[in-house]
N, CA, C and O atoms as CSV, one atom per row, in Angstrom:
chain,resi,resn,atom,element,x,y,z
A,1,UNK,N,N,0.712,-1.185,-0.028
A,1,UNK,CA,C,0.040,-0.026,-0.167
A,1,UNK,C,C,1.015,1.415,0.057
A,1,UNK,O,O,1.763,1.659,1.003
A,2,UNK,N,N,0.805,2.026,-0.819
A,2,UNK,CA,C,1.371,3.320,-0.992
A,2,UNK,C,C,0.409,4.617,-0.407
A,2,UNK,O,O,-0.821,4.562,-0.430
A,3,UNK,N,N,1.116,5.697,0.079
A,3,UNK,CA,C,0.285,6.527,0.215
A,3,UNK,C,C,0.700,8.082,-0.586
A,3,UNK,O,O,1.860,8.480,-0.481
A,4,UNK,N,N,-0.067,8.698,-1.178
A,4,UNK,CA,C,0.408,9.972,-1.976
A,4,UNK,C,C,0.513,11.065,-1.106
A,4,UNK,O,O,-0.227,11.535,-0.242
A,5,UNK,N,N,1.534,11.331,-1.515
A,5,UNK,CA,C,2.276,12.938,-0.600
A,5,UNK,C,C,1.501,13.981,-1.706
A,5,UNK,O,O,1.064,13.814,-2.844
A,6,UNK,N,N,1.556,15.099,-0.811
A,6,UNK,CA,C,0.939,16.642,-1.463
A,6,UNK,C,C,2.049,16.970,-2.217
A,6,UNK,O,O,1.828,17.407,-3.346
A,7,UNK,N,N,3.440,16.832,-1.769
A,7,UNK,CA,C,4.562,17.308,-2.500
A,7,UNK,C,C,5.585,16.154,-2.977
A,7,UNK,O,O,5.624,15.085,-2.368
A,8,UNK,N,N,6.126,16.322,-3.704
A,8,UNK,CA,C,7.024,15.189,-3.911
A,8,UNK,C,C,8.070,15.463,-3.547
A,8,UNK,O,O,8.878,14.595,-3.876
A,9,UNK,N,N,8.612,16.478,-2.867
A,9,UNK,CA,C,9.652,16.718,-2.476
A,9,UNK,C,C,9.585,16.861,-0.716
A,9,UNK,O,O,8.581,17.460,-0.330
A,10,UNK,N,N,10.267,16.516,0.073
A,10,UNK,CA,C,10.268,16.432,1.474
A,10,UNK,C,C,10.280,18.187,1.636
A,10,UNK,O,O,11.065,19.002,1.150
A,11,UNK,N,N,9.079,18.394,2.521
A,11,UNK,CA,C,9.101,19.828,2.703
A,11,UNK,C,C,10.111,20.422,3.583
A,11,UNK,O,O,10.446,21.575,3.309
A,12,UNK,N,N,10.680,19.827,4.630
A,12,UNK,CA,C,11.985,19.941,4.965
A,12,UNK,C,C,13.144,20.617,4.068
A,12,UNK,O,O,13.636,21.729,4.261
A,13,UNK,N,N,13.468,19.717,3.059
A,13,UNK,CA,C,14.318,19.841,2.346
A,13,UNK,C,C,14.039,21.066,1.712
A,13,UNK,O,O,14.889,21.952,1.798
A,14,UNK,N,N,12.582,21.358,0.839
A,14,UNK,CA,C,12.449,22.657,0.341
A,14,UNK,C,C,12.568,24.026,1.260
A,14,UNK,O,O,12.522,25.194,0.874
A,15,UNK,N,N,12.699,23.623,2.310
A,15,UNK,CA,C,13.055,25.087,3.207
A,15,UNK,C,C,14.465,25.438,3.367
A,15,UNK,O,O,14.827,26.537,3.788
A,16,UNK,N,N,15.415,24.310,2.963
A,16,UNK,CA,C,17.029,24.674,3.118
A,16,UNK,C,C,17.346,24.811,1.803
A,16,UNK,O,O,18.307,25.543,1.571
A,17,UNK,N,N,16.703,24.217,0.725
A,17,UNK,CA,C,17.418,24.443,-1.022
A,17,UNK,C,C,16.850,25.964,-1.039
A,17,UNK,O,O,15.786,26.541,-0.818
A,18,UNK,N,N,18.396,26.333,-1.495
A,18,UNK,CA,C,18.541,27.718,-2.413
A,18,UNK,C,C,19.073,27.337,-3.686
A,18,UNK,O,O,19.666,26.269,-3.842
A,19,UNK,N,N,18.827,28.422,-4.880
A,19,UNK,CA,C,19.211,28.501,-6.160
A,19,UNK,C,C,20.748,28.350,-6.017
A,19,UNK,O,O,21.348,28.811,-5.046
A,20,UNK,N,N,21.383,27.658,-7.069
A,20,UNK,CA,C,22.597,27.517,-7.091
A,20,UNK,C,C,23.373,28.794,-7.406
A,20,UNK,O,O,24.438,29.010,-6.828
A,21,UNK,N,N,22.977,29.472,-8.116
A,21,UNK,CA,C,22.984,30.609,-9.243
A,21,UNK,C,C,23.094,31.855,-8.154
A,21,UNK,O,O,24.122,32.455,-7.843
A,22,UNK,N,N,21.913,32.050,-7.722
A,22,UNK,CA,C,21.598,33.428,-6.826
A,22,UNK,C,C,21.780,33.169,-5.109
A,22,UNK,O,O,21.947,34.175,-4.420
A,23,UNK,N,N,21.748,31.942,-4.502
A,23,UNK,CA,C,21.625,31.585,-3.720
A,23,UNK,C,C,20.392,32.403,-2.780
A,23,UNK,O,O,20.499,32.730,-1.598
A,24,UNK,N,N,19.378,32.589,-3.551
A,24,UNK,CA,C,18.393,32.918,-3.158
A,24,UNK,C,C,17.042,31.612,-2.751
A,24,UNK,O,O,17.189,30.428,-3.055
A,25,UNK,N,N,15.902,32.106,-2.096
A,25,UNK,CA,C,15.309,31.353,-1.892
A,25,UNK,C,C,14.319,30.821,-3.163
A,25,UNK,O,O,14.187,31.446,-4.216
A,26,UNK,N,N,13.671,29.573,-2.852
A,26,UNK,CA,C,13.164,29.030,-4.421
A,26,UNK,C,C,11.353,29.059,-3.971
A,26,UNK,O,O,10.955,29.194,-2.814
A,27,UNK,N,N,10.651,28.935,-4.923
A,27,UNK,CA,C,8.983,28.849,-4.877
A,27,UNK,C,C,8.807,27.304,-5.436
A,27,UNK,O,O,9.542,26.954,-6.359
A,28,UNK,N,N,7.920,26.446,-4.936
A,28,UNK,CA,C,7.713,25.641,-5.292
A,28,UNK,C,C,6.446,25.392,-6.276
A,28,UNK,O,O,5.328,25.266,-5.777
A,29,UNK,N,N,6.607,25.333,-7.470
A,29,UNK,CA,C,5.630,25.079,-8.260
A,29,UNK,C,C,4.991,23.741,-8.617
A,29,UNK,O,O,5.374,23.023,-9.541
A,30,UNK,N,N,3.709,23.411,-7.573
A,30,UNK,CA,C,3.398,21.909,-7.759
A,30,UNK,C,C,2.885,21.676,-8.981
A,30,UNK,O,O,3.127,20.524,-9.344
A,31,UNK,N,N,2.307,22.274,-9.716
A,31,UNK,CA,C,1.775,22.245,-10.960
A,31,UNK,C,C,2.745,21.347,-12.230
A,31,UNK,O,O,2.534,20.455,-13.051
A,32,UNK,N,N,3.588,21.981,-11.907
A,32,UNK,CA,C,4.842,21.687,-13.107
A,32,UNK,C,C,6.032,21.051,-12.323
A,32,UNK,O,O,7.137,21.099,-12.863
A,33,UNK,N,N,5.911,20.469,-11.118
A,33,UNK,CA,C,6.553,20.080,-10.340
A,33,UNK,C,C,8.186,20.460,-10.619
A,33,UNK,O,O,9.003,19.599,-10.948
A,34,UNK,N,N,8.521,21.877,-10.432
A,34,UNK,CA,C,9.438,22.513,-10.449
A,34,UNK,C,C,9.930,23.528,-9.355
A,34,UNK,O,O,9.011,24.157,-8.831
A,35,UNK,N,N,11.186,23.812,-8.909
A,35,UNK,CA,C,11.455,24.788,-8.244
A,35,UNK,C,C,12.020,26.033,-9.042
A,35,UNK,O,O,12.988,25.974,-9.800
A,36,UNK,N,N,11.215,27.268,-8.740
A,36,UNK,CA,C,11.345,28.555,-9.458
A,36,UNK,C,C,12.365,29.317,-8.437
A,36,UNK,O,O,12.227,29.438,-7.219
A,37,UNK,N,N,13.352,29.763,-9.202
A,37,UNK,CA,C,13.976,30.801,-8.723
A,37,UNK,C,C,13.849,32.264,-9.985
A,37,UNK,O,O,14.374,32.537,-11.064
A,38,UNK,N,N,12.922,32.847,-9.141
A,38,UNK,CA,C,12.754,34.323,-9.743
A,38,UNK,C,C,13.706,35.105,-9.840
A,38,UNK,O,O,13.579,35.946,-10.730
A,39,UNK,N,N,14.709,35.143,-9.190
A,39,UNK,CA,C,15.679,36.045,-9.341
A,39,UNK,C,C,16.636,35.638,-10.465
A,39,UNK,O,O,17.342,36.485,-11.012
A,40,UNK,N,N,16.664,34.346,-10.814
A,40,UNK,CA,C,17.786,33.845,-12.005
A,40,UNK,C,C,16.667,33.626,-13.055
A,40,UNK,O,O,17.048,33.551,-14.223
A,41,UNK,N,N,15.505,33.527,-12.837
A,41,UNK,CA,C,14.688,33.285,-14.082
A,41,UNK,C,C,15.041,31.881,-14.635
A,41,UNK,O,O,15.482,31.718,-15.773
A,42,UNK,N,N,14.833,30.948,-13.812
A,42,UNK,CA,C,15.328,29.396,-13.928
A,42,UNK,C,C,14.189,29.008,-13.181
A,42,UNK,O,O,13.692,29.695,-12.289
A,43,UNK,N,N,13.698,27.683,-13.626
A,43,UNK,CA,C,13.094,26.450,-13.008
A,43,UNK,C,C,13.513,25.105,-12.969
A,43,UNK,O,O,13.306,24.304,-13.881
A,44,UNK,N,N,14.091,24.859,-11.935
A,44,UNK,CA,C,14.702,23.578,-11.701
A,44,UNK,C,C,13.606,22.334,-11.542
A,44,UNK,O,O,12.699,22.257,-10.714
A,45,UNK,N,N,13.982,21.329,-12.646
A,45,UNK,CA,C,13.100,20.179,-12.303
A,45,UNK,C,C,13.190,18.851,-11.167
A,45,UNK,O,O,14.220,18.355,-10.711
A,46,UNK,N,N,11.843,18.480,-10.894
A,46,UNK,CA,C,12.045,17.496,-9.762
A,46,UNK,C,C,11.556,16.287,-10.383
A,46,UNK,O,O,10.366,16.168,-10.674
A,47,UNK,N,N,12.706,15.072,-10.675
A,47,UNK,CA,C,12.320,14.392,-10.970
A,47,UNK,C,C,12.352,13.151,-9.744
A,47,UNK,O,O,13.296,12.948,-8.981
A,48,UNK,N,N,11.204,12.482,-9.779
A,48,UNK,CA,C,11.099,11.281,-9.071
A,48,UNK,C,C,11.128,11.570,-7.337
A,48,UNK,O,O,11.488,10.671,-6.576
A,49,UNK,N,N,10.727,12.853,-6.858
A,49,UNK,CA,C,11.092,13.404,-5.459
A,49,UNK,C,C,12.304,14.018,-5.595
A,49,UNK,O,O,12.520,14.830,-4.695
A,50,UNK,N,N,13.134,13.916,-6.377
A,50,UNK,CA,C,14.671,14.901,-6.107
A,50,UNK,C,C,14.658,15.951,-7.057
A,50,UNK,O,O,14.435,15.868,-8.265
A,51,UNK,N,N,14.944,17.026,-6.322
A,51,UNK,CA,C,15.277,18.379,-7.021
A,51,UNK,C,C,16.818,18.416,-8.050
A,51,UNK,O,O,17.892,18.140,-7.515
A,52,UNK,N,N,16.772,18.643,-8.973
A,52,UNK,CA,C,17.939,18.557,-9.944
A,52,UNK,C,C,18.301,20.196,-9.798
A,52,UNK,O,O,17.691,21.073,-10.410
A,53,UNK,N,N,19.162,20.381,-9.076
A,53,UNK,CA,C,19.488,21.700,-8.958
A,53,UNK,C,C,20.788,21.982,-9.530
A,53,UNK,O,O,21.742,22.334,-8.835
A,54,UNK,N,N,20.864,21.771,-11.317
A,54,UNK,CA,C,21.899,22.419,-11.939
A,54,UNK,C,C,21.301,22.707,-12.916
A,54,UNK,O,O,20.402,22.160,-13.555
A,55,UNK,N,N,22.108,24.039,-13.056
A,55,UNK,CA,C,21.635,25.120,-13.785
A,55,UNK,C,C,21.348,24.827,-15.100
A,55,UNK,O,O,20.435,25.423,-15.672
A,56,UNK,N,N,22.135,23.825,-15.761
A,56,UNK,CA,C,22.280,23.530,-17.245
A,56,UNK,C,C,20.778,22.353,-17.245
A,56,UNK,O,O,20.460,21.896,-18.343
A,57,UNK,N,N,20.162,22.043,-16.325
A,57,UNK,CA,C,19.183,21.114,-16.419
A,57,UNK,C,C,17.675,22.119,-16.030
A,57,UNK,O,O,16.551,21.675,-16.266
A,58,UNK,N,N,17.829,23.033,-15.621
A,58,UNK,CA,C,16.913,24.204,-15.731
A,58,UNK,C,C,16.457,24.692,-16.503
A,58,UNK,O,O,17.254,25.084,-17.355
A,59,UNK,N,N,15.189,24.964,-16.732
A,59,UNK,CA,C,14.475,25.717,-17.616
A,59,UNK,C,C,14.299,27.296,-17.660
A,59,UNK,O,O,13.619,27.772,-16.751
A,60,UNK,N,N,14.753,28.045,-18.471
A,60,UNK,CA,C,14.535,29.489,-18.601
A,60,UNK,C,C,13.068,30.228,-18.457
A,60,UNK,O,O,12.275,29.959,-19.359
A,61,UNK,N,N,12.776,30.814,-17.787
A,61,UNK,CA,C,11.369,31.137,-17.259
A,61,UNK,C,C,11.369,32.508,-17.524
A,61,UNK,O,O,12.422,33.119,-17.339
A,62,UNK,N,N,10.011,33.326,-18.074
A,62,UNK,CA,C,9.743,34.518,-18.427
A,62,UNK,C,C,8.894,35.328,-17.639
A,62,UNK,O,O,7.786,34.801,-17.735
A,63,UNK,N,N,8.820,36.225,-16.983
A,63,UNK,CA,C,7.907,36.830,-16.118
A,63,UNK,C,C,7.094,37.566,-17.025
A,63,UNK,O,O,6.156,38.242,-16.604
């Protein structure tokens, strides 16, 4: 039996993660399963519950 989690990432982990480019806080985008760095304009993917915090793997976002 498995239980679904509202967040694919541990909430405690989300509290301590920062953008590797700007060292600024990240926003969790539940719909797209990404961590957003507004300051850097990047969205870091979350794969299998693991944030991929590599700038080369991030998607460029526009506001």
